[in-house]
C-alpha positions in Angstrom: -5.4 -3.2 -45.4 -8.5 -5.3 -45.9 -12.2 -3.7 -45.8 -13.4 -2.7 -42.8 -16.1 -5.4 -41.4 -19.8 -4.6 -42.2 -21.6 -3.4 -39.0 -23.5 -6.2 -37.1 -27.2 -6.1 -38.0 -29.9 -4.9 -36.2 -31.1 -7.0 -32.6 -27.6 -8.9 -32.5 -26.6 -7.8 -29.2 -23.6 -5.6 -29.9 -21.8 -3.9 -26.9 -20.5 -0.3 -27.1 -16.7 -0.3 -27.0 -15.9 0.5 -23.3 -13.1 2.9 -23.9 -16.1 5.3 -25.4 -18.1 4.6 -22.3 -14.8 6.5 -20.3 -13.6 8.8 -22.5 -10.4 6.7 -23.4 -9.9 6.0 -27.1 -6.7 3.6 -26.7 -8.4 0.5 -25.3 -10.7 -1.6 -27.7 -14.2 -3.1 -26.2 -15.4 -6.7 -26.4 -15.4 -8.1 -29.4 -19.1 -8.4 -31.2 -20.7 -11.4 -30.9 -21.6 -12.9 -33.7 -25.2 -13.1 -35.7 -27.8 -15.2 -34.1 -25.2 -15.4 -30.6 -26.9 -13.4 -27.6 -23.6 -12.0 -25.8 -24.0 -12.6 -22.1 -23.2 -8.8 -21.3 -26.3 -8.0 -22.8 -28.4 -10.3 -21.3 -31.3 -9.9 -18.7 -30.5 -7.9 -15.1 -26.8 -8.4 -15.0 -26.4 -5.6 -17.5 -27.0 -3.0 -14.6 -23.6 -2.7 -13.0 -20.4 -3.7 -13.9 -19.9 -6.8 -16.1 -16.2 -7.4 -14.3 -13.1 -5.6 -12.9 -11.7 -2.8 -15.4 -15.0 -2.9 -17.9 -18.2 -1.1 -17.7 -21.5 -2.0 -18.4 -24.0 0.3 -20.7 -24.9 3.1 -17.9 -29.1 3.5 -17.5 -30.5 6.6 -19.3 -30.9 9.3 -16.8 -28.3 8.3 -14.2 -26.3 11.3 -13.6 -22.4 10.8 -13.7 -20.0 12.3 -11.0 -20.0 16.3 -10.8 -16.6 16.8 -9.5 -13.9 14.6 -9.0 -12.3 12.8 -6.4 -11.2 14.4 -2.9 -7.3 13.5 -4.5 -8.1 15.3 -7.6 -9.6 18.6 -5.7 -6.7 18.3 -3.5 -4.4 18.5 -6.5 -6.6 20.9 -8.1 -6.0 23.2 -4.9 -2.8 23.1 -4.5 -1.9 23.6 -8.1 -4.3 27.1 -7.7 -2.1 27.9 -4.5 1.4 27.4 -6.2 -0.3 29.1 -9.6 -0.7 32.2 -7.3 2.2 32.6 -5.3 4.4 32.1 -8.1 2.8 35.0 -9.7 2.8 37.1 -6.8 6.3 36.2 -5.9 8.0 37.7 -9.7 5.6 40.4 -9.2 7.5 40.9 -5.9 11.0 40.6 -7.7 9.9 42.9 -10.5 9.2 45.4 -8.0 12.3 44.7 -6.2 14.8 44.6 -9.2 13.0 48.3 -10.3 13.8 49.4 -6.4 17.5 48.1 -6.7 17.9 49.8 -9.4 16.7 53.7 -8.6 18.3 53.3 -5.6 21.9 52.6 -6.8 20.7 55.6 -9.1 20.1 57.8 -6.3 23.4 57.3 -4.9 25.3 58.0 -7.8 23.6 60.5 -8.2 24.0 62.1 -4.0 27.6 61.5 -4.7 28.1 63.2 -7.9 26.3 66.2 -6.7 28.6 66.0 -3.5 31.6 65.8 -5.7 31.0 68.6 -7.8 30.2 70.8 -4.9 33.6 70.2 -3.7 35.4 70.1 -6.6 34.1 73.6 -7.5 34.9 75.2 -4.3 38.7 73.9 -4.9 38.9 75.1 -8.2 37.3 78.4 -8.3 39.4 79.2 -5.0 42.8 77.8 -6.9 42.0 79.8 -10.0 42.3 82.8 -7.7 45.3 82.0 -6.3 47.0 80.9 -9.4 45.7 84.1 -11.6 43.0 85.2 -13.4 45.0 86.6 -16.1 46.8 83.5 -17.5 45.3 80.0 -19.1 45.4 78.1 -16.3 43.5 80.3 -13.8 41.1 80.9 -16.6 40.6 77.0 -17.2 40.4 76.7 -13.2 37.9 79.4 -12.8 35.7 77.9 -16.0 35.9 74.3 -14.4 34.9 75.6 -10.9 32.2 77.5 -12.4 30.9 74.4 -14.4 31.0 72.4 -11.6 29.3 74.6 -9.1 26.5 74.9 -11.6 25.8 71.3 -12.3 25.3 70.5 -8.5 22.1 72.2 -8.2 21.0 71.1 -11.7 21.8 67.3 -10.4 19.8 67.9 -7.1 16.9 69.2 -8.9 16.7 66.4 -11.8 17.8 63.4 -10.0 17.6 63.9 -6.3 14.0 65.9 -6.2 11.0 65.1 -4.1 9.3 63.1 -6.8 12.1 61.3 -7.7 12.8 60.2 -4.1 9.2 59.1 -3.3 9.1 57.3 -6.7 11.9 55.0 -4.9 10.2 54.5 -1.4 6.8 53.2 -3.3 8.5 51.1 -5.7 10.2 49.7 -2.6 7.2 49.7 -0.2 5.4 47.2 -3.2 7.9 45.4 -3.4 8.6 44.8 0.5 4.5 44.4 0.8 4.2 41.7 -1.4 6.8 39.8 -0.1 5.1 39.7 2.8 2.1 38.6 1.7 3.8 35.2 0.5 5.2 34.7 3.6 2.0 35.1 5.4 0.6 33.0 2.2 3.0 30.4 2.6 2.6 29.5 5.9 -1.1 29.9 6.4 -1.1 33.1 8.3 -4.3 35.4 8.4 -5.7 36.1 5.9 -4.8 33.0 3.7 -5.9 30.4 6.0 -9.4 29.8 4.5 -10.5 27.5 1.3 -10.1 31.0 -0.7 -6.5 31.5 0.0 -5.5 31.9 -3.2 -8.4 34.5 -4.6 -7.4 36.3 -1.4 -3.7 36.9 -2.4 -4.2 37.7 -5.9 -7.1 40.1 -4.4 -4.3 41.5 -2.7 -1.4 41.6 -4.9 -3.6 43.3 -7.3 -4.5 46.1 -4.6 -0.7 46.5 -4.3 0.2 47.1 -8.0 -2.9 49.8 -8.6 -1.4 51.2 -5.9 1.8 52.1 -7.8 0.3 51.7 -11.5 1.6 55.1 -12.0 4.9 53.8 -11.5 4.4 50.5 -14.0 7.2 52.3 -15.8 9.9 51.5 -13.8 9.7 48.1 -14.2 9.9 47.5 -17.7 13.7 46.2 -19.3 13.3 44.0 -15.9 15.1 40.4 -16.8 13.3 37.1 -16.3 14.6 36.5 -12.7 14.0 32.8 -12.3 14.3 33.0 -8.6 11.9 30.3 -7.0 9.2 30.7 -4.3 11.6 30.4 -0.8 10.5 26.6 0.4 8.6 27.5 3.0 5.5 25.3 4.4 6.2 25.9 7.9 7.2 27.7 10.9 11.2 26.2 10.8 11.0 27.4 7.1 9.9 30.8 8.0 12.3 31.1 10.9 15.2 29.6 8.1 14.5 31.6 4.8 12.9 34.4 6.5 12.9 35.5 9.8 16.7 34.7 10.8 18.0 36.1 7.4 16.0 39.5 8.0 17.5 40.0 11.5 21.2 39.6 10.8 21.5 39.9 6.8 19.6 42.5 6.7 18.5 44.9 9.6 22.1 44.2 11.2 24.6 43.6 8.9 22.4 46.8 7.2 22.8 49.0 10.2 26.8 48.5 10.7 26.6 49.4 7.1 25.2 52.3 7.6 27.1 53.2 10.9 30.6 52.8 9.0 29.6 55.1 6.5 28.4 57.8 8.8 31.3 57.3 10.9 33.6 58.3 7.8 31.3 61.3 6.6 31.2 62.1 10.4 35.3 62.0 10.2 35.4 63.9 7.2 33.2 66.7 8.3 35.0 67.0 11.8 38.1 67.4 9.6 37.3 69.9 7.1 35.8 71.6 10.2 39.3 71.8 11.9 41.4 72.4 8.6 38.7 75.7 8.3 39.1 76.7 12.2 43.1 76.3 11.8 43.2 78.8 8.3 40.9 81.3 9.8 43.3 81.3 12.8 46.2 81.5 10.0 44.6 84.3 8.2 43.3 86.4 11.4 47.0 86.2 13.3 49.2 86.5 10.1 46.9 88.5 7.5 48.1 86.4 4.7 45.7 87.0 1.8 45.8 84.0 0.2 45.5 82.0 3.4 41.8 83.9 4.0 40.8 82.9 0.3 40.8 79.1 1.4 38.5 79.5 4.3 35.6 80.0 2.2 36.7 77.1 0.0 36.9 74.7 3.0 33.5 76.0 4.6 31.5 74.9 1.4 33.4 72.0 1.3 32.4 71.3 4.8 28.7 72.9 4.2 28.6 70.3 1.5 29.8 66.9 3.7 26.8 68.0 6.4 24.1 67.9 3.9 25.1 64.7 1.8 24.8 63.2 5.7 21.8 64.5 6.2 20.1 63.5 2.8 21.3 59.7 3.1 19.6 59.7 6.6 22.8 57.1 7.7 21.9 58.1 11.7 18.2 57.1 11.0 18.6 54.2 9.2 21.3 52.6 12.0 18.7 53.6 14.4 15.7 52.3 13.0 17.4 49.0 11.4 18.4 48.3 15.0 15.7 48.5 16.7 13.6 46.5 14.0 16.2 43.8 14.8 15.4 43.9 18.2 11.8 43.3 18.1 12.1 40.6 16.3 14.9 39.2 17.4 12.4 38.6 20.8 9.4 37.6 19.1 12.2 35.2 17.9 13.0 34.9 22.0 9.5 34.0 23.0 8.5 31.6 20.4 11.6 29.4 21.3 10.7 29.5 24.9 7.0 28.4 24.4 5.6 24.6 24.6 2.9 25.6 22.4 3.2 24.8 18.6 -0.4 24.8 17.4 -1.2 25.7 13.9 -3.1 29.2 15.7 0.2 29.5 18.1 2.1 29.8 14.5 0.0 31.6 12.1 0.0 33.9 15.2 3.6 34.2 15.4 4.2 34.1 12.2 1.9 37.1 11.5 3.4 39.6 14.6 7.1 39.4 12.8 5.3 40.2 9.3 3.6 43.3 11.4 6.6 44.3 13.0 8.6 44.1 9.2 5.5 45.9 8.0 6.0 49.0 10.6 9.7 49.3 10.1 8.5 49.8 6.2 6.0 52.5 6.9 8.4 54.4 9.2 11.0 54.2 6.9 8.7 55.3 4.0 8.1 58.5 6.3 11.2 59.7 7.0 12.1 59.5 3.3 9.0 61.2 2.5 8.8 64.2 5.1 11.8 66.4 4.1 10.1 67.6 0.3 13.9 68.6 -0.2 16.8 65.8 0.3 19.5 68.1 -0.8 
């Protein structure tokens, strides 16, 4: 490399490179005029503005630069802030939703385990009496039955206690609250219809998280679920990704599932009661002691099934889900029948739908936390 050129002498009219004035680095300014020659851009009043397309002349001292970017740049900044806010809240919703799902599966498992322990304990202890406690088989059956009967209340207290049920309901409520705020935000419904919508969303999400701060440990170990924010920007997207799936895929499908479970357990309850009645009649008419022993066992089994049905709240869920689906379907029919498609009408429609869903969640939460002993 050669030696760098010497700086021009004072008064030669050298220009500052244009790239420096603009904050750029890759575009050199105009060539330096040789000594004794005045550059046209530095002479006379012509140096007050630009010197040509893409070339900025020297700025006069005291002239302030632009305070903000262009409207397009400001729009992009607002859009980026919106995307960042709604993405963060959606990820938070998914974390709480995953925790609620895990807790529900755990409660369902332990409720079934408690039912199985009660039934097995009653059957095994009765069978032990029939076989005879003097032999090894009878003692083994009696021991297994006693262990099963002892474990059933332990499971109910440790895994199905009121604190556990309340934690599950609160986690699910937090997840649903965050989900509702995301859809209100995406459709521009109140309170997210102003320029400060992103800060409002963050504030609301923070308030929801603060309400369940004592349960934050339930979200530990949640995998990084890369589930994108729903592509909702208007009522059509809201109907496709929120309302119709909520009506058909959640409430109606959930009601059908709970109805099947309720019918199954109600049928089992009826069959057990019928068997108990028959055994009781036989014991009374024949005087057979062996038959009478099984009456008490069948009674315990029937009571356990009845308690399971009450704890699972199948009937309440069927009624609640169908009622909510009916209200949402009515709102959808009203929207499709109206000719008003203004932004205000769309925002009111979305808010009304989310209000119905919120009320169902509140009803669900109250029903599950009403009884301190879930069974």
